[in-house]
C-alpha positions as CSV (number, residue, x, y, z in Angstrom):
1,M,100.9,94.5,124.0
2,F,97.4,93.9,125.8
3,E,94.4,92.3,125.5
4,I,91.3,94.1,125.1
5,E,88.0,92.7,126.4
6,Y,84.3,94.5,125.7
7,Y,82.1,94.7,129.1
8,R,79.6,92.2,129.0
9,T,76.6,92.0,130.7
10,S,74.9,89.6,132.5
11,N,72.8,88.4,130.0
12,G,75.5,88.4,127.8
13,H,75.1,91.7,125.6
14,K,77.9,93.7,125.1
15,P,76.6,97.5,125.4
16,V,79.9,99.0,123.6
17,A,80.0,96.6,121.4
18,E,76.9,97.5,119.7
19,F,77.5,101.0,120.3
20,I,80.7,100.1,117.8
21,D,78.1,98.5,115.3
22,S,75.6,101.2,115.5
23,L,78.3,104.2,114.6
24,E,78.5,105.4,111.3
25,T,81.4,103.6,108.8
26,K,84.1,105.9,108.7
27,M,83.7,106.4,112.9
28,Q,83.6,103.3,112.9
29,I,86.7,102.6,111.4
30,K,88.5,105.6,113.3
31,V,87.3,103.2,117.1
32,F,89.1,100.2,115.9
33,R,92.1,102.1,115.0
34,Q,92.6,103.6,118.6
35,L,91.5,100.3,120.0
36,K,94.7,99.0,118.3
37,L,96.6,102.0,119.3
38,L,94.6,101.1,122.8
39,K,95.8,97.7,122.3
40,E,99.6,98.6,121.5
41,F,100.5,101.2,124.0
42,G,98.2,100.2,126.9
43,P,98.7,102.9,130.1
44,Q,101.0,104.6,127.6
45,L,98.5,105.6,125.1
46,G,97.7,109.9,126.7
47,E,96.5,112.4,124.6
48,P,94.6,113.5,122.2
49,F,93.6,110.0,122.0
50,S,93.5,108.5,125.5
51,K,92.4,110.6,128.6
52,Y,92.5,110.1,132.7
53,L,89.3,110.6,133.9
54,V,89.5,110.2,137.7
55,N,89.9,106.5,139.9
56,G,91.7,104.8,137.7
57,L,88.8,105.4,135.2
58,F,89.8,107.0,131.2
59,E,88.5,107.8,128.1
60,L,89.4,107.1,124.7
61,R,88.4,109.8,122.6
62,I,87.7,109.9,118.6
63,Q,86.8,112.2,116.7
64,Q,85.7,113.0,112.5
65,S,85.1,116.0,111.5
66,S,82.2,117.3,114.3
67,N,81.5,114.1,115.3
68,I,83.0,113.2,119.1
69,T,83.1,109.3,120.3
70,R,84.5,109.1,124.2
71,I,84.6,105.2,124.7
72,L,85.2,105.0,128.7
73,Y,87.8,102.3,130.1
74,F,90.4,101.5,132.9
75,Y,93.1,98.2,133.3
């Protein structure tokens, strides 16, 4: 199992956590479900949940109806 750590700015803000908090409840539920998958499968989590972008950067891809949310991450 992998550990997920949110990026923290020098003044203590966690922009990703704040972004997730700003989402509608249904989307938040889906985001947390996919974060759980990422925690379980790590680099083995592939499409449609995760996509490699470039230089070790990935995106977590979450869709709720016609809304799409993407969260960037790396190992």
